[in-house]
C-alpha angles and dihedrals in degrees: 000000000000122000091242092054092047091049091049092051092048093049092047092049091048091050092051092050093048094047089052090054091048091053092049092050091049092050092048093049091053091053096051097076091050095054095071098026114144093214091056092050090048092049091051092047092050091051090048091054091049091048092049089054093045093238110177104229124207097171115021114230116262117204125213135177119234129182097305107347144052122236132186129190138181141139136251123227088258092054099257117144118248111209135175131178137188126179130226133018091274095044114185101171133047142185121217122195135177111200104320094330118103110218099179141003117176147066119350090211091058091057093047092047093049092048090049091058095056 
């Protein structure tokens, strides 16, 4: 094998390896903001409350952040609205209702901690 061919193969292999590392780093950096995301924690806590109360879910609640509050909405199998709210960008408490019945009002962290112990 000629030196030029060997050098070409080595450079190509090195480029492939480096581009693979770059893609992995990009993928990891896009996941970092999601890991501690308040809206994700709220969504998990809402689902934990619904599960603890055996609420039959047709459409799972989806949480979003507006100007200064979080809101979540979904639907039960019987057509009742599932709603949850939390105030402020660093929301610490939430209220979860199904129809007109309040299932939970309190700290989000308490729900996540309790679910983590099960």
